[in-house]
N, C-alpha and C positions, 0 to 999 in steps of 0.2 A: 809495747811490752818490754820490760827491762830485761837485759841480758847479763847473766853472771859469767865470770871468767874463772876457770880452774885449770890446773895443770893436768890432772888425771881424773877421768870418770870411770868408775867400776860399775858395770851393769850386773846386778844380782848380789844378794847377801846370803848366799848359801855357803856350803863348805868351801867352794873355790873362791867366792867373793870375799868372804872374811879372810881367807888365806891371802888373797891379793892385797887387801888392806894392810895386813901385817908386813908383807914383802915391801910395799911402798914405804910404810912407816920406818922400817928398819934400814932399808937399802937406799932409799931416795929421800932422806930427811929434808924437810923444808918444802917439799912439794905439796901443794894444796890439792885435796882430793875429796870425793864423796862417793858413797855407794848408793845407787838408785835401785830400790827394791819395790816391785809392783805389789807385793803382798803386804800384810800388816805385821809380819813377824819375820825374823831372820831364821835361817836353817835350811831353806830351799827344800829339797826332797825330804829331808828328815823332819821338817815341820809340816809339809803338805800331806804326806802319806801317814795315815793314822789307823790303818787296818790292823787287825789282831796279828801279833807275831812279827810286825815289821822289824827288820834287822839288816845288818850289813851283809853283803855277799862276798866281801873281801875282809881279810883280817885287819884289825885296827892298828897294827904296827906299821902297815903300809898305807891304809886309808887315812890314818891320822897325819897331822902335820909333822914335818921333820923337826920343826922348832919347838914343838910342845908334846912331850911324851904322853902316851896313852897309859894310864895307870890302873884302869879298871881290870879286874881279874879275867873278864870275858874278852877273848880275842875276837869272837864273832859277836858283835854288840847289838843290843836292842836299840830301836829307833830313838826312844826318849833319852837314852844315855848318849847317843851321838849328838842329838840336839843340844843336850846340856854341855857337851864338850865344845861345840861350836860357840855357844853363848858365853861360856867361860873364857874361851880364847878371845872373843870380841871384847869382853870387859877387861881382860888382863892387858890388852894392848891398846885400849881406848878406841877400838873400831866401832863399838856400839854407838859412840857419839858422832860418828861420821855417816850413819845410815839414815836415809830419807825414805820412809815407808810410804806405800801407796803412790809411788812415782813410777809410771810406766813410760819407757822410752819409745816414742812413736817413730822417730826418724833420725838417721845419722847422715849428715851431708858434709863432705870434705870440701873446704874452701882452699883452692890452690894459691889464691892471692895472699891469704893470711897464714896459711899452713896450720889451720886449726879445724877441729870438728865442730859443727853446729848441731846441737841436739834439740829436738822438740820433745818435750816431756809433758805427759798429762798427769796431773794430780788426781788420782781416782777418788780421793775423799771430797774434793771441791769441784772437779771438772775443769779447773784452771789449767791453761797451757803455760808451761815455763820454758824459757830458752836458756840454754847453757852453751858456752863456748869452751872447748877443752883442747889442749894440745894432744893429749893421748886418750885413747879409750881402751879399756880392757873388758871384754865381754865374758862374764862368768854366769850367764843365764842358763847354762845347761843345754840340753839337746832335745827337750820335749816340751809340749804345750802344757802349761799348768791348768789351763781352763778345762780341759777334758782329756780323757784317754781315748784309745782306739776301741770302738765297739762295732763289729760288723753287723750287717742287717741279718736278723734271725726271723724267718717266716713264723707267723703266729705269735709273735711276742706279746701282742695286745690280748691274746687269749689266756696267757698265764695268770693264774690266780694269786700268785705270791709276789715277792719283791725281787726285782732285778737290780743288781748293784755292781758298779765298777769300783775296784779297789781304790782308784784315785779320788773317788768321792764317797768314801766310806761314812755312813751315818754315825754320828757320835754315840748315840744311845741305841744302836741296833740290838734287838733282843733275838738271839738265835738259839737260846736254850731250848732243848728238846726238839729242835727243828731238823728237817732233812735238808742238807745243803749240797748243791752241786757247784763245783768250781770249774769253769771252762778255761782250760789252758794247761800248759806244762812247763812254763818258765819259772824264773826265780820267785815271782809273786805267788804263783800257784803252789809251789812246793813249800812256801812259807805259810800260806794260809791254811792248807789242809791239816797239818798237825796242830796248828794253833786253835782252829775251830773245834777240834775234838774235845776240848775241855768242857763244852756245854752242849754242843749239838748232839742230836740223836745219832746221826751218821753223816759223814762227809764223803762225797765222791768227787774224784778228780777226773774230769772228762777231757780227753786229749785227742786231737786228730792224729798225731804221731808222737812217738816217745822222744824224750830228750835225755841227755846224759846227766845223771844225778850222782854226786859224790859226797860221802860223809866226811866231815872234817871236825876236829876237836873244837868244842865251844870255848874251852879255856886252854891257854898255853901253859902247861904244867911246868915246863922248863923255866920260862920267864918268871912265873909266879914264885918259883923256888929261889931263883937267883936274886929276886928282890930282897930276900932276907939277908943277903950278904954284900950286894953291890949297889951302887947309886942308881936311882931310877933312870937317869938319862943314859947311862951306860947299858943297862938292861934293854932299854927301848931301842937303842942303836943296834945292839947285837941282834935283837929279834928282827928288826927291820931289814938288816943286811941278809940275814939267814932266809927270811921269807921272800925277799926279792929274788935271790939266787934260786931258791926252791921253785918258785912259780915260773921263772924263766926256764929252768931245767925241765919241768913238766911240760910246758908249752912246746919247747923245741923238740923234745922227745916225741910228743904226740904228732907234730907236723912231719917229723922225719920218719917215724916208724908208726904209721897209723894203725896197722893191724895189731901190732903188739900193744899199743896204747889201749885200743879197744878191748883187747883180751884182758888186760890188767883191770880196767875199770869194770867190765862186766863181771869179772871174778869177784871183785869187792862187793858189787851189788848183790850177786848171788849169795855171798856169805852173809850179808846183812839181812836179806829176806828169808833165808833158811827155808826155802820152799813154800812159803806162805802165799806168795803171789807169782803168777806166771811171769817169767822173765821177759817175755815178749813186750810187756808194757814198759820196759826200761832198756829196750834194744833199738837204738836209733838207726836209721838207714844211712846216715851221714857219718863222716869221720869226726873224731874228737877234735874240738875247737873250731869246727866249721861254724858252730854256734857257741855261745858262751856256756860254760859249765854251770850247773846249778848245785850250789853247796848247801848241805843240810847239816846243821850243828849236831854232833853226837848222834847222827842218824835218826833224828826225831821223826822224819817222814816215814822211814822204814818201820820204826817202832809203832807208829799209829796204824800202819797197814797190818803188821803182825798181830796187833791186839784186836783187830777186827773193827776198830773205831772208824776206819777209813778204807776206801777201795779205789781202784783205778780202772777206768774203762777207756779203751782205745777204739774210737768209732767216729763217724761223721754225723752231724745234726741234720735231721730231716726238717723238723720244725719244733717250736714250742707248743705245748698243749696246756690245757687248763690245769693239769695235775703235775706237769714237769716237762721233760724233753723226750721227744720221739726221735730215735736214732735211725740211720739208714738201714741198719740190720733188722729193724722192726721192734727192737726192745724199747721200752719206755722207762726212763729214769724218773722216779717220783722225787719231787722237790717242793719245799716250802720257800726256799731262797735260792736264787741263781746268782752266782758271782761271775761276772765276765772278766776274768784275768787275761784279757786278750791283747794286752800290749799298750804301747804308747803311740802318740802322734808326734813325730819328730819335726823339728824346725831348727833353723840356724839363727844365730844372733838374737835369740829371744823373740823372733818374729818381727824384728825392727826393719823398717825400710832403709836400705843402704844406697846412697848415691854419692857420686864424685862430681863436684861442680854441677849438681842438679841432674846428672845423668845416672839412670838406674844401673846398679851392678848386679849381674847374675852370678851369684856365688858358685853355682855349679860349673861355670866356665873357667874358674880359677884353680890354680894349684895351691896346695896347702904347704906353705914354706915352713919347714922344720916342725910341722904340726903345731905352729904357733901363730903365724900371720898369713894373710891372704895375698896372693900375687896381685900386684898393682894397686893395693889398698894401703895407703900410708898410715903410720902411727896407730895401728890398731892390732891388738892381740886378741885371739879367740881361743879360749881355754876348752880343750876337749881331752879327756883322760884316755887311759888305755882300755882296749876291749878285752885284753887277755890278762889283765892284772888290775891293781888298784887305780882308781881314777886320780887320786891325789898325788901319786908318784909323778905322773906326767904333768899335772897341774903345777906342782912345785917347780919342776924344771922350766916350764913355760914362763912362769911368773918371775923366777930368778933371771932367766934370759932377758925378758923384756926390761927388767930393772937395769940390767947391764947395758942394754941399748940406750935407755934414757940417760944413764950416767955418762956413757961415751959421747952422746950428743951434747951434753952440757959441757964436757971438757973440750970438745972440738968446735963448739960454737955453731953447731948445725941443729936444725929444728925439725927436719923431715927425714924419715927413714921409710924406704919402700922396697919390698921384695919384687924383683923384676926378672923376667925370663927373656934372655936375649935370643931365644929361638932354638937353643941347643937342648933345653930340657924337654924330654919326650913324655907323653902320657903313660903313666903307670897304672891307670885304672882307678876305681873308687878308693877313697882313703880309708873307708871302713871295710875291714876284711872279714865280715861276718855274713852269713846267709840267713840270718834271722828274719822273720817276716817284717818286723817293725823297721829293720834296716832297708830291706828291699823296697818297702813302700815309700821310703823317703830318699832313695838314691838320687832321684832327679833334682833334689834340693841341695845336695851336699857337694863340697869342693872335691877336686881330684887330687891325686898324688902323682909325682913324677916317677920316672923309671930309675933315677939316681939321686943321691943326696946333693943338695940339701932339700930336695923336693920329695924324696921318697920317705915313707913312714915305715919304720922297721918293727914297731910294737916291741921294742927291746930297750929296757931301761939303761943298760950299760952303754949301748951304742948312742942312745940319746944323751946320756950324761956327758960322754966325751964330746959329742957334737955341739951341745948347747952350753957347756960350762968350761971346756978346756980348749976349744978352738977359737981362732980370732973371729971377730964380728965381721970384718970386711972380707967376705968370701967370694966376692964377684957377683953374688946374686942380691945382696942387700945393699942398696945404694943410699947414700946420705947426701942431703942437699939443704938449701934454704928456700923459703917461700918466695914467690915472685915479687911480692911487695910486703915488707914487714909491717907497715902500717903503724897505727897508734893503738895500743892495747890498754884496756882498763886494768887496774890492780885487782888481784884475786880477792873475792869477797870472803869475809870472815865466816867460815863454816860453822864455828861453834855458836855464833849468834843466830845464824839461820836455823840451826837445829833446835836451839833453845826456843826460838819463836814458834817452831812447828809443834814442839811438845806442849807449849802453852796454848 
């Protein structure tokens, strides 16, 4: 089997993967690289999810790339607009020509002798196995399985006479006009689906085991849209980005420091939105603000659907599915023609890729997450994971910029291996994900840990991360630089444009 040699392999061609391609193109010119995407299209989440109303739950001034202004009037954007934005970015920077679709990375094995990663990649279109050797790997595969979402076992599911659908596998031509729809869940997907489905459905019910925090946010940024009439697009974008970063940080820190006051403020806003049309207990969580991620609804569309009587909320537990709908523990039966299980995601790390060092398996859950960018004892590999309390892309941009700094530093110093190492002084600081959401708890045993102090501690704070990753020296005592045991003889990098052209033909 022929082996190809590259400088950088990027796993995934979603929002982060395309961003990684741009970072490498701009900051590490001359490096050969490719994006390996297991699906048949770029866009990641924003191409996979096609359920009604799919949209961002962060504003696009922070979810967008720092190098490409978001010019759409909507700050909370629809899924297809985000997908178009990613595709436009890829074309603009030539990243679309670097993507290899239907390429699934099966395994990553680090070779200490050569100081390179050996990748085994399956071409899903042909079944062929491809071998690639790369000095660096950047994993932008996200944090959940694309194959399926999380659907708990529901007794009597086979008795239900209608359709049961998970939002991650939404049928393209599903006809819900005039139907009674029950959406199981209370997270971001549920609060998006409920108002969106009221356009055609007879009635939509959100069935939740327990309430979550829901906050109304403006769909459009009126200030930025007005400033565009007088100021350059890039300046308006930068101003909005800085403002929204500081605002989100302020809200988060206030909520963590003053939980009672934060709860009172949020509940007051919800009460004002509902105007007494719905019992406030359905929006009164038992936990503190930001113990789980907030659900944002643009211009209060969820509350509007409830007030109009097109939708309702039920807080109860499921006894079983019936032929006509769902029987609850309380004895009430919810009639349904369609049941949507918005019950969360199945999390994974590294896109489910098998990770080994010189053939020895690596348990990621035993490793600290260095600066939220690299894994302890794992050389030349970056793992992109965004913020839980803010926009994903803010942290992704910092990670990618940092890793490009590392690559360039190694080129200047003549070193080819960088490894985050713990000399024993870094103490365990707990899970690196600081949320109590069900989908996080289910996958805690798969996730890396964080340390009690920097550079191993994750602060979920953009300003602190900006200083740590952009303004401090790379040699911090935890990141070691070296050369492989044996340099060996390496093949020249393969011409990627020729490979990609061959694949297209």
